[in-house]
C-alpha positions in Angstrom: -2.7 10.6 9.3 -2.9 9.6 5.6 -3.9 6.2 4.3 -4.5 4.4 1.0 -7.8 2.5 1.1 -7.9 -0.6 -1.1 -11.0 -1.3 -3.2 -12.0 -4.1 -0.8 -12.5 -1.5 2.0 -14.6 0.8 -0.1 -16.8 -2.1 -1.3 -17.2 -3.6 2.2 -17.9 -0.2 3.6 -20.6 0.6 1.0 -22.3 -2.8 1.5 -22.1 -2.8 5.3 -22.0 0.7 6.7 -22.1 -0.6 10.3 -19.0 -2.8 9.9 -15.3 -1.9 10.3 -14.9 -0.8 6.7 -18.1 1.2 6.9 -16.9 2.9 10.1 -13.6 3.6 8.4 -15.4 5.4 5.5 -17.6 7.3 7.9 -14.6 8.6 10.0 -12.9 9.7 6.8 -15.8 11.4 5.0 -18.0 12.6 7.8 -15.5 13.4 10.6 -12.2 13.9 8.6 -10.3 11.8 11.2 -7.7 11.0 8.5 -6.9 11.8 4.9 -7.2 9.3 2.0 -4.8 9.1 -0.8 -6.1 7.6 -4.0 -5.4 7.4 -7.8 -7.6 7.3 -10.9 -6.6 3.7 -11.4 -8.0 2.9 -7.9 -11.2 4.7 -8.6 -11.5 2.9 -12.0 -11.0 -0.5 -10.3 -13.7 0.5 -7.7 -16.1 1.6 -10.4 -15.7 -1.7 -12.4 -16.2 -3.7 -9.1 -19.4 -1.7 -8.2 -20.8 -2.2 -11.7 -20.7 -6.0 -11.3 -24.2 -7.5 -11.6 -24.0 -9.2 -8.3 -23.6 -5.9 -6.5 -26.3 -4.0 -8.3 -29.1 -2.7 -6.0 -27.1 -3.7 -2.9 -25.8 -0.3 -1.9 -26.8 3.4 -1.6 -26.5 5.4 -3.8 -27.3 2.7 -6.3 -25.5 4.5 -9.0 -21.8 3.5 -8.9 -20.6 6.7 -10.5 -22.3 8.7 -7.7 -20.5 6.6 -5.1 -17.2 7.1 -6.8 -17.8 10.9 -7.2 -18.3 11.4 -3.5 -15.0 9.6 -2.7 -13.1 11.5 -5.4 -14.3 14.8 -4.0 -12.7 14.0 -0.6 -9.6 12.1 -1.5 -6.2 13.4 -2.3 -5.6 12.2 -5.9 -2.0 11.1 -6.7 -0.7 10.2 -10.1 -1.0 6.6 -11.1 2.3 4.7 -11.0 3.3 4.2 -14.7 4.7 0.7 -14.5 4.8 -0.6 -10.9 7.3 -3.4 -10.2 6.0 -6.8 -9.0 5.5 -6.6 -5.3 2.5 -8.9 -4.6 1.1 -12.3 -5.4 -1.6 -10.6 -7.4 -0.1 -8.4 -10.1 -3.3 -6.3 -10.1 -2.4 -5.1 -6.5 1.1 -3.8 -7.4 -0.1 -0.3 -8.3 -1.5 0.0 -4.7 1.9 -0.9 -3.2 3.6 1.7 -5.5 0.9 4.3 -4.7 1.3 3.8 -1.0 5.1 3.8 -1.1 5.4 6.8 -3.4 2.8 8.9 -1.5 3.1 10.2 2.0 0.7 7.6 3.3 1.1 6.2 6.8 -0.7 2.9 6.0 -2.4 0.8 3.3 -5.8 -0.3 4.6 -7.1 -3.5 3.0 -9.1 -6.7 3.4 -7.1 -8.4 0.6 -4.9 -11.2 1.9 -2.5 -10.8 -1.0 -1.7 -7.4 0.5 -2.1 -8.2 4.2 0.5 -10.9 3.9 3.1 -8.2 3.2 2.6 -6.7 6.7 4.6 -3.6 5.8 6.1 -1.8 2.9 9.4 -0.1 2.7 10.1 3.3 1.0 13.3 4.2 -0.8 14.4 6.2 2.3 14.1 3.1 4.5 10.9 4.2 6.3 8.1 1.7 6.6 4.4 1.8 5.9 2.0 -0.6 7.6 -0.5 -2.8 5.7 -3.5 -3.2 8.0 -7.1 -4.2 8.2 -9.8 -1.5 8.8 -10.2 -2.7 12.4 -6.5 -2.1 12.9 -6.8 1.4 11.6 -9.8 2.0 13.9 -7.8 0.7 16.9 -4.8 2.9 15.9 -7.2 6.0 15.8 -8.7 5.0 19.2 -5.3 4.4 20.8 -3.9 7.7 19.5 -6.9 9.5 20.9 -8.2 10.6 17.5 -11.3 8.6 17.7 
């Protein structure tokens, strides 16, 4: 299984390792239960978010670059979509939709309501990709016997 993790999942997982997002990150990095597809734009967005003063000192490792590096070493890096079409209420999320649809991801995992409201995405070939919360991914893994 391959998924795209939205910045919201990374941040929530870093801040609360025992929550659903934290469990998602652990199953990916420590147990390789699924693969993560990401792009440099996604990691840049994550770095900018982790550098915000309100988050400083609230996570380990406390250096945002170190947190990003550990994710980059494990994720499959796909090219950034050059000019993604508008697909969401928040134009800053359109690149995630494009990344998810253009890659071979099975799901986009997010806590962002602007993405969750979509429910699913459609590829050019007609196949669909689900947009789910971390808890839904965990249930999917459990129900498929992977967790």
